[in-house]
C-alpha positions as CSV (number, residue, x, y, z in Angstrom):
1,M,32.7,-24.0,-25.9
2,A,29.3,-22.6,-26.7
3,L,26.5,-23.4,-24.3
4,S,23.5,-25.4,-25.5
5,A,20.0,-23.8,-25.5
6,K,19.1,-25.9,-22.5
7,Q,22.2,-24.7,-20.5
8,V,21.4,-21.1,-21.4
9,S,17.8,-21.5,-20.2
10,S,19.0,-23.2,-17.0
11,R,21.4,-20.3,-16.2
12,I,18.7,-17.7,-16.9
13,E,16.3,-19.6,-14.6
14,L,19.0,-19.9,-11.9
15,G,19.7,-16.2,-12.2
16,A,16.0,-15.3,-11.9
17,K,15.7,-17.4,-8.7
18,T,18.8,-15.8,-7.2
19,R,17.4,-12.4,-7.9
20,E,14.1,-13.2,-6.3
21,R,15.8,-14.6,-3.2
22,L,17.9,-11.4,-2.9
23,L,14.7,-9.3,-3.0
24,D,12.9,-11.5,-0.4
25,V,15.9,-11.5,2.0
26,G,16.6,-7.8,1.4
27,E,13.0,-6.9,2.2
28,R,13.1,-8.9,5.4
29,L,16.5,-7.5,6.6
30,F,15.8,-3.9,5.5
31,A,12.5,-4.1,7.5
32,R,14.1,-5.5,10.5
33,N,17.3,-3.5,10.7
34,G,16.9,-0.5,8.4
35,F,18.9,0.4,5.2
36,A,22.1,1.6,6.9
37,A,22.4,-1.3,9.3
38,T,21.9,-4.0,6.7
39,S,25.1,-5.1,4.9
40,V,25.4,-6.7,1.5
41,R,27.3,-9.5,3.2
42,Q,24.3,-10.2,5.5
43,I,21.9,-10.2,2.5
44,T,24.0,-12.6,0.3
45,R,24.7,-14.9,3.3
46,D,20.9,-15.3,4.0
47,A,20.1,-15.6,0.3
48,R,22.8,-18.3,0.0
49,C,24.6,-16.7,-2.9
50,N,27.9,-15.1,-3.8
51,V,28.7,-11.8,-2.1
52,A,29.0,-10.2,-5.6
53,A,25.4,-11.2,-6.5
54,V,23.9,-7.9,-5.3
55,N,26.1,-5.9,-7.6
56,Y,25.6,-8.4,-10.5
57,H,21.8,-8.3,-10.3
58,F,21.1,-4.8,-9.0
59,G,24.3,-2.7,-9.2
60,G,24.5,-2.2,-5.4
61,K,22.6,-2.2,-2.2
62,Y,20.8,1.0,-2.9
63,N,19.4,-0.3,-6.1
64,L,18.3,-3.5,-4.4
65,Y,16.5,-1.5,-1.7
66,R,14.8,0.6,-4.4
67,E,13.7,-2.5,-6.3
68,V,12.3,-4.0,-3.1
69,F,9.9,-1.0,-3.0
70,H,9.2,-1.1,-6.7
71,R,8.1,-4.7,-6.5
72,R,5.7,-4.2,-3.6
73,L,4.4,-0.8,-4.5
74,A,3.3,-1.9,-8.0
75,V,1.3,-4.8,-6.5
76,L,-0.3,-2.6,-3.8
77,R,-1.2,0.2,-6.2
78,E,-2.9,-2.2,-8.6
79,Q,-4.8,-4.0,-5.8
80,R,-6.1,-0.7,-4.4
81,V,-7.0,1.0,-7.7
82,T,-8.7,-2.1,-8.9
83,S,-10.8,-2.4,-5.7
84,I,-12.1,1.1,-6.2
85,R,-12.7,0.7,-9.9
86,Q,-14.7,-2.5,-9.4
87,A,-16.7,-1.1,-6.5
88,M,-17.7,1.9,-8.6
89,T,-19.7,-0.4,-11.0
90,P,-22.6,-0.3,-10.9
91,A,-22.6,3.4,-9.9
92,T,-26.0,3.4,-8.3
93,G,-27.6,2.8,-4.9
94,T,-27.8,4.7,-1.7
95,R,-24.9,2.7,-0.3
96,A,-22.6,3.3,-3.2
97,L,-20.1,5.3,-1.1
98,E,-20.0,2.6,1.6
99,R,-19.5,0.0,-1.1
100,V,-16.4,1.8,-2.4
101,L,-15.0,2.5,1.0
102,T,-15.4,-1.1,2.1
103,A,-13.8,-2.5,-1.0
104,F,-10.9,-0.1,-0.6
105,A,-10.4,-0.7,3.1
106,N,-10.2,-4.5,2.6
107,A,-7.8,-4.2,-0.4
108,F,-5.6,-1.9,1.7
109,L,-5.5,-4.0,4.9
110,E,-5.6,-7.6,3.7
111,P,-2.1,-7.7,2.1
112,L,-0.6,-6.0,5.2
113,L,-2.3,-8.2,7.7
114,H,-2.9,-11.6,6.0
115,E,0.0,-12.1,3.6
116,S,3.2,-13.5,4.9
117,H,5.2,-10.4,4.1
118,G,2.7,-8.0,5.5
119,R,4.6,-7.3,8.7
120,D,7.8,-6.6,6.8
121,L,5.9,-4.2,4.5
122,I,4.6,-2.2,7.5
123,E,8.0,-2.1,9.1
124,L,9.7,-1.2,5.8
125,W,7.3,1.6,5.1
126,S,7.6,3.0,8.6
127,R,11.4,3.1,8.4
128,E,11.3,4.8,5.1
129,M,8.9,7.4,6.3
130,L,11.0,8.2,9.4
131,D,14.4,7.9,7.8
132,P,14.1,8.3,4.0
133,V,16.5,6.7,1.7
134,L,14.6,6.8,-1.6
135,P,13.9,9.9,-3.7
136,P,11.3,12.1,-1.9
137,D,8.7,11.7,-4.7
138,M,9.1,8.1,-5.5
139,V,6.6,6.6,-3.1
140,A,4.1,9.4,-3.7
141,T,4.4,9.1,-7.5
142,E,4.2,5.3,-7.6
143,I,1.3,4.6,-5.2
144,M,0.0,7.5,-3.1
145,R,-1.1,9.9,-5.8
146,P,-2.7,7.4,-8.2
147,V,-4.6,5.8,-5.3
148,Q,-5.5,9.0,-3.6
149,Q,-6.8,10.5,-6.9
150,M,-9.0,7.4,-7.6
151,L,-10.4,7.5,-4.0
152,T,-11.0,11.2,-4.2
153,D,-12.9,10.8,-7.5
154,A,-15.0,8.0,-6.0
155,I,-15.9,10.0,-2.9
156,A,-16.8,13.1,-5.0
157,R,-18.9,11.0,-7.3
158,F,-20.9,9.2,-4.6
159,T,-21.3,12.3,-2.4
160,P,-22.9,14.7,-4.8
161,G,-22.4,18.3,-3.8
162,V,-19.1,17.8,-1.9
163,M,-16.3,20.1,-3.1
164,P,-13.2,18.5,-4.7
165,A,-11.0,19.9,-2.0
166,E,-13.2,18.4,0.7
167,A,-13.3,15.0,-1.1
168,R,-9.5,15.0,-1.2
169,L,-9.3,15.6,2.5
170,C,-11.8,12.8,3.1
171,A,-9.6,10.5,1.0
172,L,-6.6,11.4,3.1
173,A,-8.5,10.8,6.3
174,V,-9.5,7.4,5.1
175,V,-6.0,6.4,4.3
176,A,-4.7,7.8,7.6
177,Q,-7.2,5.7,9.5
178,L,-6.2,2.6,7.6
179,V,-2.5,3.1,8.2
180,Q,-3.2,3.4,12.0
181,V,-5.5,0.3,11.9
182,A,-2.8,-1.8,10.2
183,H,-0.2,-0.8,12.8
184,R,-2.6,-1.5,15.7
185,M,-3.7,-4.9,14.4
186,R,-0.1,-5.9,13.7
187,R,0.8,-4.8,17.2
188,A,-2.1,-6.9,18.7
189,E,-0.8,-9.9,16.7
190,V,2.7,-9.5,18.1
191,T,1.5,-8.9,21.7
192,G,-0.9,-11.9,21.6
193,G,-4.0,-9.8,21.2
194,R,-3.4,-7.5,24.2
195,D,-4.6,-4.4,22.5
196,S,-8.1,-3.8,23.7
197,D,-8.9,-1.2,21.0
198,V,-8.5,-3.7,18.2
199,R,-11.4,-6.0,17.1
200,S,-11.8,-8.3,14.2
201,L,-10.9,-6.9,10.7
202,A,-14.6,-7.0,9.6
203,T,-15.7,-5.0,12.7
204,V,-12.9,-2.4,12.3
205,V,-13.7,-2.0,8.5
206,N,-17.4,-1.6,9.2
207,H,-16.8,1.1,11.8
208,L,-14.2,2.9,9.6
209,V,-16.6,2.9,6.6
210,R,-19.6,4.2,8.6
211,F,-17.4,6.9,10.2
212,S,-15.8,8.0,6.9
213,A,-19.0,8.0,4.9
214,A,-20.8,10.1,7.5
215,G,-17.8,12.5,7.6
216,A,-17.9,12.9,3.8
217,R,-21.7,13.7,3.9
218,A,-21.2,16.0,6.8
219,C,-18.6,18.0,4.8
220,R,-21.2,18.3,2.1
221,E,-24.0,19.4,4.4
222,S,-21.8,22.0,6.1
223,M,-21.4,24.0,2.9
224,P,-23.9,26.7,1.9
225,R,-26.8,25.3,-0.1
226,Q,-25.9,27.3,-3.2
227,T,-22.4,26.0,-3.2
228,R,-23.7,22.4,-2.8
229,V,-26.0,22.8,-5.7
230,Q,-23.2,24.2,-7.9
231,A,-20.8,21.4,-6.9
232,A,-23.5,18.7,-7.6
233,A,-24.2,20.2,-11.0
234,K,-20.5,20.1,-11.9
235,G,-20.3,16.5,-10.7
């Protein structure tokens, strides 16, 4: 007997909810236990669905794991790129570089520290870096390169005279600091604040921005004057 339009719609909605639960549960278990130590049976049990649901919706555990990353990486990439783009307008003022770095730092840290899935994201990312399961270029292609290029362009634009290679290294340094801050602040949260090096988010961001902006300008000033002039002219 053919299903009514309402029944078809209800089944589609139910399937979408099941798929979302599998992603949420998979993210939590992969972060806690790692890919290899997480079984399909564990995932489907916690997601309250049939053991065949992972194959039905994703075609297997590996594809579920990959989709967990796709879902989060797309959101993080858009948040970070948008923060830089918005901070670059207007493109004037002596504090333009600090404005961009502040906006980027907040966009980078807030989802990891203040959103409910932030801790899982940090753990998930750390596990993937140490014991890769995904294709080597996937994370770089989906989030690291687009964000790094945007940040590099902003640093070069607001530090006239800095060479592109130096701007790229400055961007890498900013991201490396932010990754460390995220880990330390999460650790302080888990240990009840017993990490004396960690202060409030606003204080940490302010320090990181001052340090990074000064570093970018120092890179420019360390170059020969003629090279600075040529780089500024190209910019």
